[in-house]
C-alpha positions in Angstrom: -21.0 -22.1 1.1 -21.7 -22.2 -2.7 -19.4 -24.1 -5.0 -19.5 -25.2 -8.6 -17.8 -28.3 -9.9 -15.9 -28.1 -13.1 -15.6 -30.9 -15.7 -12.2 -31.8 -14.2 -13.6 -32.1 -10.7 -12.3 -28.7 -9.4 -14.6 -27.0 -6.9 -15.0 -23.3 -7.7 -16.1 -21.2 -4.8 -18.2 -18.1 -5.3 -20.3 -15.7 -3.2 -23.3 -13.6 -4.1 -25.6 -11.1 -2.5 -28.1 -8.4 -3.6 -30.2 -8.4 -6.7 -30.6 -6.7 -10.0 -28.2 -6.7 -12.9 -25.2 -9.0 -12.2 -21.8 -7.6 -11.3 -19.1 -10.4 -11.4 -15.7 -9.5 -9.8 -12.5 -11.4 -10.8 -9.5 -11.0 -8.5 -5.8 -10.8 -9.3 -2.8 -13.0 -9.0 -2.4 -14.9 -5.7 -5.5 -13.2 -4.3 -9.2 -14.3 -4.0 -12.7 -12.9 -4.1 -12.1 -11.6 -0.6 -10.3 -8.6 -2.0 -13.6 -7.1 -3.1 -15.1 -6.8 0.4 -15.1 -3.0 0.2 -17.3 -3.2 -2.9 -20.1 -5.2 -1.2 -22.1 -2.0 -0.8 -22.9 -2.2 -4.6 -25.2 -5.1 -3.6 -27.8 -2.4 -2.7 -28.6 -2.1 -6.4 -26.9 -5.0 -8.2 -26.4 -8.8 -7.9 -22.9 -8.8 -6.4 -20.9 -11.9 -7.3 -17.3 -12.7 -6.4 -15.4 -15.8 -7.5 -12.3 -17.6 -6.4 -10.3 -18.7 -9.5 -9.2 -22.3 -9.3 -6.3 -22.8 -6.9 -7.1 -19.5 -5.2 -9.1 -18.7 -2.0 -11.5 -21.5 -1.2 -11.4 -23.1 -4.7 -9.5 -26.3 -5.2 -7.1 -27.0 -8.0 -6.4 -29.8 -10.4 -3.0 -31.2 -11.0 -1.0 -28.8 -13.2 -3.1 -25.7 -12.3 -3.3 -23.1 -13.6 -3.7 -21.8 -17.1 -5.6 -18.9 -18.7 -7.8 -21.3 -20.6 -8.8 -23.1 -17.3 -9.6 -19.8 -15.6 -11.7 -18.8 -18.6 -13.6 -22.1 -18.6 -14.4 -21.7 -14.9 -15.8 -18.2 -15.6 -18.0 -19.6 -18.3 -19.2 -22.4 -15.9 -20.1 -19.7 -13.4 -22.1 -17.7 -16.0 -23.9 -20.8 -17.3 -24.7 -22.3 -13.8 -26.0 -19.0 -12.4 -27.8 -18.1 -15.6 -26.2 -14.7 -15.8 -27.3 -12.3 -18.5 -26.6 -8.6 -19.2 -23.8 -8.8 -16.6 -20.9 -6.4 -16.0 -17.7 -8.2 -15.3 -14.9 -6.5 -13.4 -11.3 -7.9 -13.7 -8.4 -6.7 -11.7 -4.7 -7.2 -12.7 -4.4 -10.9 -13.7 -8.2 -10.9 -13.6 -8.3 -8.3 -16.4 -6.4 -10.8 -18.6 -8.8 -13.5 -17.6 -11.7 -11.3 -18.6 -10.2 -10.4 -22.0 -9.5 -14.1 -22.7 -13.0 -15.0 -21.7 -14.7 -12.3 -23.8 -15.4 -14.4 -26.9 -17.2 -17.1 -24.8 -19.1 -14.6 -22.6 -19.9 -11.9 -25.2 -23.6 -12.7 -25.4 -24.1 -12.6 -21.6 -22.3 -9.3 -21.0 -23.5 -5.7 -21.0 -20.2 -4.1 -20.1 -16.7 -4.7 -18.8 -14.5 -3.0 -16.2 -10.7 -3.5 -16.1 -8.8 -2.4 -13.0 -5.0 -2.0 -13.0 -5.1 -4.2 -16.1 -2.8 -4.8 -19.0 -3.1 -7.0 -22.1 0.5 -8.1 -21.6 2.5 -8.1 -18.3 5.9 -8.3 -19.9 7.7 -5.7 -22.0 8.7 -6.6 -25.5 7.5 -7.2 -29.1 6.7 -3.5 -29.5 4.9 -3.2 -26.1 6.7 -0.9 -23.7 4.0 -0.8 -21.0 4.8 -4.0 -19.1 7.4 -5.0 -16.6 10.9 -6.2 -17.7 11.0 -10.0 -18.1 13.8 -10.1 -15.6 11.5 -8.7 -12.9 9.0 -11.5 -13.3 11.8 -14.0 -13.2 13.1 -12.3 -10.0 9.8 -12.6 -8.4 9.6 -16.3 -9.3 13.0 -16.8 -7.7 12.0 -15.0 -4.5 8.9 -17.1 -4.3 11.0 -20.3 -4.3 13.4 -18.9 -1.7 10.9 -17.6 0.8 7.3 -17.8 -0.3 5.6 -16.0 2.6 8.1 -13.1 2.5 7.9 -12.7 -1.2 4.1 -12.6 -1.1 4.2 -10.0 1.7 6.6 -7.8 -0.3 4.4 -8.1 -3.4 1.3 -7.1 -1.5 3.0 -4.0 0.0 4.2 -3.0 -3.4 0.6 -2.6 -4.5 0.5 0.7 -2.6 2.6 3.8 -2.8 4.1 5.7 0.1 1.4 7.7 1.9 -1.5 6.1 0.0 -2.8 4.3 3.1 -3.5 5.8 6.5 -2.9 3.7 9.6 -6.7 3.2 9.9 -6.8 1.9 6.3 -3.9 -0.4 6.9 -5.7 -1.9 9.9 -9.0 -2.3 8.0 -7.3 -4.0 5.1 -5.5 -6.3 7.4 -8.6 -7.1 9.4 -11.1 -7.5 6.5 -9.0 -8.6 3.6 -5.7 -10.2 4.8 -6.8 -11.9 8.0 -9.0 -14.9 7.3 -7.7 -15.1 3.7 -5.4 -17.7 2.3 -2.6 -17.8 -0.2 -2.6 -20.2 -3.1 -0.2 -23.1 -2.9 3.3 -22.1 -4.0 3.0 -24.3 -7.1 -0.2 -22.6 -8.2 1.3 -19.1 -7.7 4.3 -20.1 -9.8 2.3 -21.5 -12.6 -0.1 -18.5 -12.7 2.9 -16.2 -12.7 4.4 -18.2 -15.6 1.4 -17.8 -17.8 1.2 -14.1 -16.9 4.7 -13.6 -18.2 3.8 -15.2 -21.5 0.2 -14.1 -22.2 -0.5 -11.5 -24.8 -4.2 -10.4 -25.2 -3.6 -7.4 -27.5 -5.3 -9.0 -30.4 -8.6 -9.2 -28.4 -8.9 -5.5 -27.8 -10.4 -4.4 -31.1 -13.0 -7.1 -30.9 -14.5 -5.9 -27.6 -17.6 -4.2 -28.8 -19.1 -3.3 -25.4 -19.0 -0.3 -23.1 -15.7 -0.7 -21.2 -14.3 1.2 -18.2 -10.6 1.3 -17.5 -9.6 2.2 -14.0 -5.9 2.7 -13.2 -3.8 4.1 -10.4 -1.5 6.7 -11.8 1.3 5.5 -9.5 0.9 1.7 -10.2 4.3 0.1 -10.3 3.0 -3.4 -11.0 1.0 -2.7 -14.1 2.0 0.8 -15.3 -0.9 3.2 -16.1 0.4 3.3 -19.7 -1.1 -0.1 -20.2 -4.7 1.3 -19.7 -3.9 4.2 -22.0 -2.7 1.7 -24.6 -5.9 -0.3 -24.3 -8.1 2.9 -24.3 -6.8 3.7 -27.8 -7.7 0.2 -29.1 -11.0 -0.6 -27.4 -13.9 0.8 -29.5 -16.0 2.0 -26.5 -13.5 2.6 -23.8 -13.6 5.1 -21.0 -10.5 5.8 -18.9 -10.2 6.9 -15.3 -6.7 7.4 -14.0 -6.6 8.0 -10.2 -3.8 10.2 -8.9 -1.7 9.2 -5.9 -3.0 5.6 -6.2 -1.1 2.3 -6.8 -2.2 -1.1 -8.0 -5.3 -1.6 -5.9 -7.6 1.5 -5.9 -10.6 -0.5 -4.7 -8.7 -1.1 -1.4 -7.1 2.3 -0.9 -9.9 4.5 -2.3 -13.0 2.4 -2.0 -15.5 5.2 -1.9 -14.0 6.9 -4.9 -13.7 3.6 -6.8 -17.3 2.5 -6.0 -18.6 5.9 -7.2 -16.7 5.6 -10.5 -18.3 2.2 -10.9 -21.8 3.4 -10.1 -21.6 6.3 -12.5 -20.5 3.9 -15.3 -23.2 1.4 -14.5 -25.9 4.2 -14.6 -24.8 4.9 -18.2 -24.8 1.2 -19.0 -28.1 0.2 -17.6 -30.0 3.5 -17.4 -33.2 3.0 -15.4 -34.0 -0.6 -16.4 
């Protein structure tokens, strides 16, 4: 089981398979690299890499975890240790903010970026109408303190809209994603939620001078699709794919469609090399 050790003695878990140009997948809040299991078919053409951010999945956490700067430093460690070059990095939800924050450090190692259900700012305010009300984030934090397991279950179910998942899909997600996974410690989830409520990556957008694909569910109630439309107008080389009838996790509910959108984008990025 591969791990990297950070400068503050945190063990960062990652997995890889396949070969070719690297694809690095960064999960969302309170999740882990396990959420990308339905994308492993991409290892037929690419070096498929998933990472558990510190405090998530099988990665450990330092005292006071976690901050956006720490997540970004761990990504840089992964790229340095594995010698990644001309990589495409895929960030979902919180992972999209981690990717944007990491861009200045990783720029020379990247060929392209994919942001899924992303936003440069989770909270509304300061001229940004595409986030959630601050009160909603505070409410989630309160529910986590009252009943952690219940609040996490409710959050996971909210990622999908009514009718999005068939019973077969629900069973597959439960079997391959949920079962065998692990939630972060309550303190880790709370601290990550706190930085999400405060982070604002809008200033980074005009500096991202690489091909970038935005994928968003049209019915996403966690990060409204307007966030990706906002980013598409400010990212110099952005492409936008909005998927109808889909919520916050299109890679889970529509994996075949999601993977094909990724493949088509990567063909444009890498051509035949």
